[in-house]
PDB file of N, CA, C and O in Angstrom:
ATOM      1  N   UNK A   1     111.563 144.621 103.725  1.00  0.00           N
ATOM      2  CA  UNK A   1     112.184 143.315 103.717  1.00  0.00           C
ATOM      3  C   UNK A   1     113.561 143.423 103.053  1.00  0.00           C
ATOM      4  O   UNK A   1     113.711 144.036 101.996  1.00  0.00           O
ATOM      5  N   UNK A   2     114.536 142.827 103.684  1.00  0.00           N
ATOM      6  CA  UNK A   2     115.899 142.826 103.151  1.00  0.00           C
ATOM      7  C   UNK A   2     116.156 141.497 102.451  1.00  0.00           C
ATOM      8  O   UNK A   2     115.774 140.437 102.948  1.00  0.00           O
ATOM      9  N   UNK A   3     116.794 141.563 101.313  1.00  0.00           N
ATOM     10  CA  UNK A   3     117.180 140.352 100.592  1.00  0.00           C
ATOM     11  C   UNK A   3     118.694 140.280 100.605  1.00  0.00           C
ATOM     12  O   UNK A   3     119.366 141.207 100.152  1.00  0.00           O
ATOM     13  N   UNK A   4     119.232 139.196 101.115  1.00  0.00           N
ATOM     14  CA  UNK A   4     120.682 139.011 101.204  1.00  0.00           C
ATOM     15  C   UNK A   4     121.107 138.008 100.143  1.00  0.00           C
ATOM     16  O   UNK A   4     120.605 136.884 100.115  1.00  0.00           O
ATOM     17  N   UNK A   5     122.023 138.401  99.275  1.00  0.00           N
ATOM     18  CA  UNK A   5     122.560 137.514  98.251  1.00  0.00           C
ATOM     19  C   UNK A   5     123.909 136.988  98.705  1.00  0.00           C
ATOM     20  O   UNK A   5     124.753 137.742  99.189  1.00  0.00           O
ATOM     21  N   UNK A   6     124.101 135.699  98.545  1.00  0.00           N
ATOM     22  CA  UNK A   6     125.360 135.064  98.895  1.00  0.00           C
ATOM     23  C   UNK A   6     125.942 134.470  97.613  1.00  0.00           C
ATOM     24  O   UNK A   6     125.283 133.668  96.952  1.00  0.00           O
ATOM     25  N   UNK A   7     127.167 134.853  97.256  1.00  0.00           N
ATOM     26  CA  UNK A   7     127.741 134.339  96.008  1.00  0.00           C
ATOM     27  C   UNK A   7     127.917 132.832  96.051  1.00  0.00           C
ATOM     28  O   UNK A   7     128.271 132.259  97.082  1.00  0.00           O
ATOM     29  N   UNK A   8     127.662 132.200  94.910  1.00  0.00           N
ATOM     30  CA  UNK A   8     127.822 130.749  94.826  1.00  0.00           C
ATOM     31  C   UNK A   8     128.998 130.364  93.939  1.00  0.00           C
ATOM     32  O   UNK A   8     129.360 129.190  93.862  1.00  0.00           O
ATOM     33  N   UNK A   9     129.600 131.351  93.266  1.00  0.00           N
ATOM     34  CA  UNK A   9     130.712 131.049  92.369  1.00  0.00           C
ATOM     35  C   UNK A   9     131.531 132.307  92.107  1.00  0.00           C
ATOM     36  O   UNK A   9     131.093 133.426  92.373  1.00  0.00           O
ATOM     37  N   UNK A  10     132.749 132.088  91.572  1.00  0.00           N
ATOM     38  CA  UNK A  10     133.623 133.178  91.143  1.00  0.00           C
ATOM     39  C   UNK A  10     134.071 132.878  89.720  1.00  0.00           C
ATOM     40  O   UNK A  10     134.229 131.719  89.335  1.00  0.00           O
ATOM     41  N   UNK A  11     134.272 133.930  88.952  1.00  0.00           N
ATOM     42  CA  UNK A  11     134.828 133.772  87.607  1.00  0.00           C
ATOM     43  C   UNK A  11     136.302 134.123  87.685  1.00  0.00           C
ATOM     44  O   UNK A  11     136.668 135.201  88.154  1.00  0.00           O
ATOM     45  N   UNK A  12     137.151 133.208  87.221  1.00  0.00           N
ATOM     46  CA  UNK A  12     138.596 133.430  87.267  1.00  0.00           C
ATOM     47  C   UNK A  12     139.158 133.415  85.852  1.00  0.00           C
ATOM     48  O   UNK A  12     138.761 132.609  85.011  1.00  0.00           O
ATOM     49  N   UNK A  13     140.104 134.338  85.614  1.00  0.00           N
ATOM     50  CA  UNK A  13     140.833 134.366  84.353  1.00  0.00           C
ATOM     51  C   UNK A  13     142.113 135.166  84.557  1.00  0.00           C
ATOM     52  O   UNK A  13     142.413 135.595  85.670  1.00  0.00           O
ATOM     53  N   UNK A  14     142.853 135.362  83.495  1.00  0.00           N
ATOM     54  CA  UNK A  14     144.158 136.024  83.604  1.00  0.00           C
ATOM     55  C   UNK A  14     144.069 137.551  83.539  1.00  0.00           C
ATOM     56  O   UNK A  14     145.078 138.228  83.739  1.00  0.00           O
ATOM     57  N   UNK A  15     142.893 138.103  83.267  1.00  0.00           N
ATOM     58  CA  UNK A  15     142.759 139.553  83.154  1.00  0.00           C
ATOM     59  C   UNK A  15     142.933 140.215  84.513  1.00  0.00           C
ATOM     60  O   UNK A  15     142.437 139.716  85.523  1.00  0.00           O
ATOM     61  N   UNK A  16     143.630 141.323  84.533  1.00  0.00           N
ATOM     62  CA  UNK A  16     143.850 142.078  85.768  1.00  0.00           C
ATOM     63  C   UNK A  16     142.865 143.236  85.907  1.00  0.00           C
ATOM     64  O   UNK A  16     142.567 143.663  87.023  1.00  0.00           O
ATOM     65  N   UNK A  17     142.357 143.749  84.785  1.00  0.00           N
ATOM     66  CA  UNK A  17     141.380 144.836  84.819  1.00  0.00           C
ATOM     67  C   UNK A  17     140.171 144.442  83.972  1.00  0.00           C
ATOM     68  O   UNK A  17     140.318 143.753  82.962  1.00  0.00           O
ATOM     69  N   UNK A  18     138.990 144.871  84.375  1.00  0.00           N
ATOM     70  CA  UNK A  18     137.776 144.494  83.627  1.00  0.00           C
ATOM     71  C   UNK A  18     137.488 145.419  82.442  1.00  0.00           C
ATOM     72  O   UNK A  18     136.353 145.854  82.248  1.00  0.00           O
ATOM     73  N   UNK A  19     138.508 145.710  81.664  1.00  0.00           N
ATOM     74  CA  UNK A  19     138.306 146.571  80.500  1.00  0.00           C
ATOM     75  C   UNK A  19     137.374 145.892  79.512  1.00  0.00           C
ATOM     76  O   UNK A  19     137.222 144.670  79.514  1.00  0.00           O
ATOM     77  N   UNK A  20     136.761 146.698  78.677  1.00  0.00           N
ATOM     78  CA  UNK A  20     135.707 146.200  77.801  1.00  0.00           C
ATOM     79  C   UNK A  20     136.207 145.914  76.382  1.00  0.00           C
ATOM     80  O   UNK A  20     135.587 146.334  75.405  1.00  0.00           O
ATOM     81  N   UNK A  21     137.335 145.195  76.273  1.00  0.00           N
ATOM     82  CA  UNK A  21     137.853 144.892  74.937  1.00  0.00           C
ATOM     83  C   UNK A  21     138.653 143.590  74.925  1.00  0.00           C
ATOM     84  O   UNK A  21     139.227 143.200  75.942  1.00  0.00           O
ATOM     85  N   UNK A  22     138.689 142.935  73.797  1.00  0.00           N
ATOM     86  CA  UNK A  22     139.499 141.745  73.520  1.00  0.00           C
ATOM     87  C   UNK A  22     139.227 140.554  74.446  1.00  0.00           C
ATOM     88  O   UNK A  22     140.147 139.806  74.775  1.00  0.00           O
ATOM     89  N   UNK A  23     137.998 140.380  74.859  1.00  0.00           N
ATOM     90  CA  UNK A  23     137.664 139.253  75.736  1.00  0.00           C
ATOM     91  C   UNK A  23     137.615 137.924  74.988  1.00  0.00           C
ATOM     92  O   UNK A  23     137.673 136.865  75.612  1.00  0.00           O
ATOM     93  N   UNK A  24     137.509 137.965  73.668  1.00  0.00           N
ATOM     94  CA  UNK A  24     137.429 136.699  72.911  1.00  0.00           C
ATOM     95  C   UNK A  24     138.694 135.856  73.038  1.00  0.00           C
ATOM     96  O   UNK A  24     138.662 134.650  72.792  1.00  0.00           O
ATOM     97  N   UNK A  25     139.791 136.474  73.415  1.00  0.00           N
ATOM     98  CA  UNK A  25     141.069 135.762  73.581  1.00  0.00           C
ATOM     99  C   UNK A  25     141.231 135.163  74.985  1.00  0.00           C
ATOM    100  O   UNK A  25     142.149 134.375  75.214  1.00  0.00           O
ATOM    101  N   UNK A  26     140.357 135.526  75.919  1.00  0.00           N
ATOM    102  CA  UNK A  26     140.517 135.151  77.324  1.00  0.00           C
ATOM    103  C   UNK A  26     139.706 133.899  77.653  1.00  0.00           C
ATOM    104  O   UNK A  26     138.526 133.801  77.316  1.00  0.00           O
ATOM    105  N   UNK A  27     140.353 132.955  78.310  1.00  0.00           N
ATOM    106  CA  UNK A  27     139.660 131.763  78.803  1.00  0.00           C
ATOM    107  C   UNK A  27     139.319 132.001  80.269  1.00  0.00           C
ATOM    108  O   UNK A  27     140.193 132.302  81.082  1.00  0.00           O
ATOM    109  N   UNK A  28     138.048 131.864  80.590  1.00  0.00           N
ATOM    110  CA  UNK A  28     137.588 132.064  81.969  1.00  0.00           C
ATOM    111  C   UNK A  28     137.064 130.753  82.525  1.00  0.00           C
ATOM    112  O   UNK A  28     136.573 129.897  81.789  1.00  0.00           O
ATOM    113  N   UNK A  29     137.177 130.611  83.841  1.00  0.00           N
ATOM    114  CA  UNK A  29     136.655 129.433  84.524  1.00  0.00           C
ATOM    115  C   UNK A  29     135.687 129.892  85.605  1.00  0.00           C
ATOM    116  O   UNK A  29     135.908 130.912  86.258  1.00  0.00           O
ATOM    117  N   UNK A  30     134.614 129.133  85.786  1.00  0.00           N
ATOM    118  CA  UNK A  30     133.680 129.405  86.872  1.00  0.00           C
ATOM    119  C   UNK A  30     134.027 128.445  87.998  1.00  0.00           C
ATOM    120  O   UNK A  30     133.973 127.226  87.834  1.00  0.00           O
ATOM    121  N   UNK A  31     134.387 129.017  89.149  1.00  0.00           N
ATOM    122  CA  UNK A  31     134.776 128.212  90.311  1.00  0.00           C
ATOM    123  C   UNK A  31     133.662 128.289  91.347  1.00  0.00           C
ATOM    124  O   UNK A  31     133.404 129.352  91.910  1.00  0.00           O
ATOM    125  N   UNK A  32     133.000 127.159  91.596  1.00  0.00           N
ATOM    126  CA  UNK A  32     131.909 127.130  92.555  1.00  0.00           C
ATOM    127  C   UNK A  32     132.439 127.233  93.972  1.00  0.00           C
ATOM    128  O   UNK A  32     133.451 126.620  94.309  1.00  0.00           O
ATOM    129  N   UNK A  33     131.757 128.006  94.799  1.00  0.00           N
ATOM    130  CA  UNK A  33     132.105 128.091  96.215  1.00  0.00           C
ATOM    131  C   UNK A  33     131.640 126.810  96.901  1.00  0.00           C
ATOM    132  O   UNK A  33     130.678 126.173  96.472  1.00  0.00           O
ATOM    133  N   UNK A  34     132.320 126.457  97.944  1.00  0.00           N
ATOM    134  CA  UNK A  34     131.913 125.261  98.664  1.00  0.00           C
ATOM    135  C   UNK A  34     130.689 125.560  99.518  1.00  0.00           C
ATOM    136  O   UNK A  34     130.476 126.699  99.932  1.00  0.00           O
ATOM    137  N   UNK A  35     129.906 124.557  99.774  1.00  0.00           N
ATOM    138  CA  UNK A  35     128.716 124.712 100.595  1.00  0.00           C
ATOM    139  C   UNK A  35     129.083 125.170 102.001  1.00  0.00           C
ATOM    140  O   UNK A  35     128.349 125.945 102.614  1.00  0.00           O
ATOM    141  N   UNK A  36     130.211 124.695 102.510  1.00  0.00           N
ATOM    142  CA  UNK A  36     130.651 125.068 103.859  1.00  0.00           C
ATOM    143  C   UNK A  36     130.885 126.570 103.969  1.00  0.00           C
ATOM    144  O   UNK A  36     130.465 127.189 104.947  1.00  0.00           O
ATOM    145  N   UNK A  37     131.544 127.161 102.989  1.00  0.00           N
ATOM    146  CA  UNK A  37     131.809 128.604 103.010  1.00  0.00           C
ATOM    147  C   UNK A  37     130.501 129.380 102.944  1.00  0.00           C
ATOM    148  O   UNK A  37     130.314 130.346 103.685  1.00  0.00           O
ATOM    149  N   UNK A  38     129.593 128.965 102.062  1.00  0.00           N
ATOM    150  CA  UNK A  38     128.319 129.670 101.944  1.00  0.00           C
ATOM    151  C   UNK A  38     127.493 129.554 103.214  1.00  0.00           C
ATOM    152  O   UNK A  38     126.843 130.521 103.611  1.00  0.00           O
ATOM    153  N   UNK A  39     127.501 128.400 103.857  1.00  0.00           N
ATOM    154  CA  UNK A  39     126.744 128.233 105.093  1.00  0.00           C
ATOM    155  C   UNK A  39     127.329 129.095 106.208  1.00  0.00           C
ATOM    156  O   UNK A  39     126.577 129.662 107.001  1.00  0.00           O
ATOM    157  N   UNK A  40     128.633 129.202 106.282  1.00  0.00           N
ATOM    158  CA  UNK A  40     129.253 130.056 107.300  1.00  0.00           C
ATOM    159  C   UNK A  40     128.851 131.516 107.092  1.00  0.00           C
ATOM    160  O   UNK A  40     128.524 132.211 108.053  1.00  0.00           O
ATOM    161  N   UNK A  41     128.875 131.981 105.843  1.00  0.00           N
ATOM    162  CA  UNK A  41     128.476 133.359 105.549  1.00  0.00           C
ATOM    163  C   UNK A  41     127.012 133.579 105.900  1.00  0.00           C
ATOM    164  O   UNK A  41     126.658 134.603 106.485  1.00  0.00           O
ATOM    165  N   UNK A  42     126.161 132.620 105.545  1.00  0.00           N
ATOM    166  CA  UNK A  42     124.745 132.745 105.828  1.00  0.00           C
ATOM    167  C   UNK A  42     124.482 132.793 107.331  1.00  0.00           C
ATOM    168  O   UNK A  42     123.734 133.646 107.809  1.00  0.00           O
ATOM    169  N   UNK A  43     125.096 131.883 108.063  1.00  0.00           N
ATOM    170  CA  UNK A  43     124.882 131.837 109.509  1.00  0.00           C
ATOM    171  C   UNK A  43     125.410 133.095 110.195  1.00  0.00           C
ATOM    172  O   UNK A  43     124.777 133.614 111.115  1.00  0.00           O
ATOM    173  N   UNK A  44     126.553 133.581 109.756  1.00  0.00           N
ATOM    174  CA  UNK A  44     127.102 134.801 110.329  1.00  0.00           C
ATOM    175  C   UNK A  44     126.154 135.976 110.085  1.00  0.00           C
ATOM    176  O   UNK A  44     125.871 136.751 110.998  1.00  0.00           O
ATOM    177  N   UNK A  45     125.676 136.099 108.874  1.00  0.00           N
ATOM    178  CA  UNK A  45     124.728 137.169 108.541  1.00  0.00           C
ATOM    179  C   UNK A  45     123.456 137.030 109.378  1.00  0.00           C
ATOM    180  O   UNK A  45     122.947 138.023 109.898  1.00  0.00           O
ATOM    181  N   UNK A  46     122.946 135.823 109.509  1.00  0.00           N
ATOM    182  CA  UNK A  46     121.729 135.580 110.288  1.00  0.00           C
ATOM    183  C   UNK A  46     121.935 135.951 111.757  1.00  0.00           C
ATOM    184  O   UNK A  46     121.082 136.608 112.355  1.00  0.00           O
ATOM    185  N   UNK A  47     123.039 135.541 112.331  1.00  0.00           N
ATOM    186  CA  UNK A  47     123.300 135.830 113.744  1.00  0.00           C
ATOM    187  C   UNK A  47     123.487 137.320 114.001  1.00  0.00           C
ATOM    188  O   UNK A  47     123.029 137.834 115.021  1.00  0.00           O
ATOM    189  N   UNK A  48     124.148 138.008 113.097  1.00  0.00           N
ATOM    190  CA  UNK A  48     124.331 139.452 113.248  1.00  0.00           C
ATOM    191  C   UNK A  48     122.975 140.152 113.207  1.00  0.00           C
ATOM    192  O   UNK A  48     122.694 141.022 114.031  1.00  0.00           O
ATOM    193  N   UNK A  49     122.139 139.769 112.249  1.00  0.00           N
ATOM    194  CA  UNK A  49     120.810 140.395 112.140  1.00  0.00           C
ATOM    195  C   UNK A  49     119.940 140.041 113.337  1.00  0.00           C
ATOM    196  O   UNK A  49     119.150 140.872 113.784  1.00  0.00           O
ATOM    197  N   UNK A  50     120.063 138.846 113.858  1.00  0.00           N
ATOM    198  CA  UNK A  50     119.303 138.437 115.026  1.00  0.00           C
ATOM    199  C   UNK A  50     119.679 139.297 116.226  1.00  0.00           C
ATOM    200  O   UNK A  50     118.809 139.717 116.990  1.00  0.00           O
ATOM    201  N   UNK A  51     120.972 139.559 116.392  1.00  0.00           N
ATOM    202  CA  UNK A  51     121.436 140.405 117.493  1.00  0.00           C
ATOM    203  C   UNK A  51     120.994 141.850 117.333  1.00  0.00           C
ATOM    204  O   UNK A  51     120.710 142.524 118.323  1.00  0.00           O
ATOM    205  N   UNK A  52     120.933 142.329 116.106  1.00  0.00           N
ATOM    206  CA  UNK A  52     120.528 143.709 115.876  1.00  0.00           C
ATOM    207  C   UNK A  52     119.048 143.918 116.156  1.00  0.00           C
ATOM    208  O   UNK A  52     118.632 145.021 116.510  1.00  0.00           O
ATOM    209  N   UNK A  53     118.258 142.878 116.003  1.00  0.00           N
ATOM    210  CA  UNK A  53     116.819 142.998 116.197  1.00  0.00           C
ATOM    211  C   UNK A  53     116.416 142.899 117.665  1.00  0.00           C
ATOM    212  O   UNK A  53     115.308 143.295 118.027  1.00  0.00           O
ATOM    213  N   UNK A  54     117.297 142.379 118.510  1.00  0.00           N
ATOM    214  CA  UNK A  54     116.945 142.227 119.933  1.00  0.00           C
ATOM    215  C   UNK A  54     117.426 143.386 120.748  1.00  0.00           C
ATOM    216  O   UNK A  54     117.214 143.417 121.961  1.00  0.00           O
TER     217      UNK A  54
END
């Protein structure tokens, strides 16, 4: 059984590299993906898998 994960949000901040230091100074925001984008990704994935199985 395959499990497909679809992201529901992105974390945005000013950091350019994910280095492991000085994060206490960084303000991050969680930006939720729209339902429309997630549904398009889900349907595309479903249709591709449906075609592969036939």
